[in-house]
N, C-alpha and C positions, 0 to 999 in steps of 0.2 A: 471532619472525617479522619480517623486514625490511619496509620500505615497499614495495619492489619485489615481494616475495613476496605481500604483501597485495593489491596491485593486480593481480598475475597471477591470483590465485585469484578475485578479484572479476570480472575480465574473463572468465575461463573460465566462471564461473557464468552471466554474462550471455550468452555465446555458446551455452552448453548450453540455456538457457531460450529464447532467441530461435529457435533451430533447432526446438525442440519446439513452441513456439507456432504456428509456421507449419504444422507437420504436423497440428496439431489443428484448425485453421480449415478448414472445408470448401472444396473447389475451386469455382471459379466455374461454377455451373450457368447455363444459358442463361436460365432463368426467374427465378432468385434472384440473378443476377449482381451487381446493385447493392448488395444488403445484405451479400453476402460481401466485396465490395470495400471497403465502409464499415467492416466489422469488421476486415479486414486493415489498412486504412489507420490506424485508431486504435490497434490493438494494436502495430503495428510502427512507430509514430511516434517511438519513442525512449523515454526515461524511465530512471529509476535502477534499476528492477527490485528494489527493496529487499525487497518482500514475498516474491518467489520466492527471493531470496538467503537470507533468514531461514529459509524452509522447508528449503532444502537444507543449510545450515550447521548448523542445530539437529539435523537428522536425522544428519548426519555426526558431530557431537560426542557424540551419544547412541549411537553405534555402529551406526547404520543405513546402508543402501546408498542413495546419493543417486538412483540410477536408480528406486528404489521411490518416492522423494519427488517425482520430477519431474512426474507428473500433477497432484499437489496444488499444486506451485509454479506450474504453468500455470493451474490452476483459480483460484487467488487473484488472479493477474494478469488473468484474464478478468473477474472481478468488479470489480477495481479499475478496469479500462478502461471497463467499462459505466458505473460511477459517474461517471467523468470526462466521458463523452459526455453523460450526463443533466445533470450539474452545469453544463455549458456552455450548455445550451439557454436560449432567451430567457425561459422561465418560471422559471428558476432563477437562475444567475449572469450569463447573457447575455454569455458570453465569446466573442470572435471568434478568439482565438489559443489554441493548446494545443501545448506543446512546440515552439514556434517555427513552427508550421504552422497553416493555417486549421482551426478546430474542425470536428468531423465535420458538424455541421448547416450550417456555412457551405459546406463542400465538397460535401455530398450532399443538403442540404435537411433540414428538421426531421423530416419523417415517416420518412425513411430512417434518420436518426440515432437516432430513438426506437426503431425496430425493430432496428437494429444493437445497441443497448444491451441490449434485451430478449433478443436472440439470444445475446449473449455471456454473460448471466447463466445462461441455460439450458445453454449449452455448458460452463460452468464445472462444473456438477454432473454433466453427462454425462462430462466428462473425469475427474473424481475417482472416479466410481463404475463407469465402464465401461473400466477399464484392465486391462492384462494381468498386473499384478503383485499382484493381490488375494490370491492364495494365499500369496505370499511375505510380504506385509505382515500378513495375518490379517484376517478379516472384522470383528472387533471394533474393531481399530485403524482400519480404513477408515471404518467408520460413525462412530466417535468423531471422527476428523479432519474428516470431511465435515459432521458436526453442528456442529462448532466454526465452520466456514466459514459455514454457514447462519445460525447465531445472530449472528455478527459482522456479517453483511451485511444483516440485517433491521432490524425496528423497535426492537429492543433495542440495536442497534449502529449501523452506518453510516447507515442510513435515519433512525433516531431522532435522530442527531446533526444531520442535515440539516434535520429538522423543527424542532429547537430553533434552529438557525441562521436559518432563514427567519422563524421567529416572533419572533426577537430584533432583526431589522433595524429601525433607527430607535428602538429602546428602549435604555435604560441597564440593563445586567445586572451582577451582581456576579461576583467571580472564581470562586466555587464553580460558578456556572452555566456560565461560560465553560469551565472545566476539564471539567465533565460533558459539555458539547457536544462538545469535541474528543476526549475519551476515547472517545466513541461514533463521531463522524464520521471521525476519522483514526486514533485509537488502536486501536479494536476490530479492524480488519483487520490491523494490525501485530502486535497481541497474538495474533490467530488464527494468523498465519503462523508465529510462533515456536512456539506450542503444537502446531500441526499437524506441524511437523518432528519434534518430540519424540514425538508420538503414533504417527506412521508408523514410527518406530524402536522402538516398544514401551517407551519410557522410563517410569520410575516417577513417582509423583505429585510427589515433591520436585523433580525436574528440570523437570517440566511447569510447576509453579507458579513456579519460579525464572525459567524462560524467559518466562513471562507478566509477571512483575514487571519484568524487564529491558526487555521490549518496551513495556510501559506507559509507562515513563520515556523511552525513546528516541522513542516516538510523540508524547508531549507535547512533548518538546524539538524534534522535527521540526516540529511545528505552530508553536511559538514562533519558530523560525528562519524559517519561511514568512512569519509576520507581520512580522518584522524585514526580510526581503528585499522584501516588498511596500512597505515604507516607504523602505528604503535602496538597494534593488537597481535594475537597469535592465532594460528590456524585451529588449534584444539579448542580454544574458547569460542571463536567465531563460527566454526563449522564450515569455513570456506578458506581458500588460500589467501594469504596476506601478501602485500607487495606487488599485487598484480597491476595496479595503476602505474607504478613506476616501470615495471617490465613492459607493459603495453604502451608506454609513453603517453599516458593520458593526462589531460589537464585536471587538476583538483584544487580545492581551496588550500590545501597544505602546500602544494607546489607554487601557488600564486601568492599566498599570504604568509605562509609559515605556520608553525604549530601554535605559537602563542596567540597570534591575531585570530587564527581560526577558532580557538577556544573562546576568546573574547566575543567573537561574533555569535557563537552558539548561545552564550549567556544573554547577550543583547536581544537576540531573536526570541528566546524563551520568555524573557520579561515582557516583551511587546505582545507576544501571543497571549499571555495570561491577562494582560490589560484589556484585550478585546472581549474577554469573557464577562465583563461587567453587566452586559445586557441580559445575562442568564442568572436567574435567582439561585439555582442550585449548581454552582460551577466548580466546587472543590475537587471533584474527581478529575475533571478535565485539566485543572491547574496542576494537580499532582502528576497527571499523565505527561504533561509537557516537561515537567522537571525530571521525571523518570527517563524519558527518551533522551534528554540532554546528557544524562549521566550514565547511560548504558555502556556495557562493556562487550556487547555482542550484537 
């Protein structure tokens, strides 16, 4: 696969997902107009759509139809967006910018932002469970994939990681605790995306496990790159403030390992991730995706 072919598929996935996301968000009702606007504003603010891409591509490499996976790709993006809205709130990270635009609570107010996040979380499970492809996918696969999303987004996953993050502010933690925090806060949803794609396609346990191991490593690498960019990046490129980790006295890979060792860890994790793709016949896109995420500048 050439770089152009890779970029073409990545762009195509993005377009498919964006079109579907808009269809799933309810139309502006006269009474709930503001919350629908806030939901749409946050979901369509941009972003890499990495989680939906993983759902679609893992479904494809496991022999499934990406149309069947599309509701799950949208569901995980709704959960991801809800988490960003809540993360930006003053009681959490107190961030005024997200993806180069005012954060949801800056644009619509804290109350509406909170409700928009809540609504997106509910919409995610409605989208996964109330789709027209359930008979094609199989009820067992639908339940299994939706359960994966529920676990990854809850107290054992993303929410649990945020709890550890908030509890560790101003404290010195060790590398094991930092890794556990990010495996939950960032990694759990990336792992879920990869596994969900396999599950929708009806893949066997070996492929589901391999997808999870690949995703666990690119998820951790993704977070380390985030930490590096917060130290070395600039606001105009990233679309969000830099230096916030230092200002908020947060533990990061850069603060614990330094810049050079953090970069080496990204390379190691990326190589390991690609190695887990051997069980998939058509794995070039996923290998190139891992490399792209490791070298990103935003």
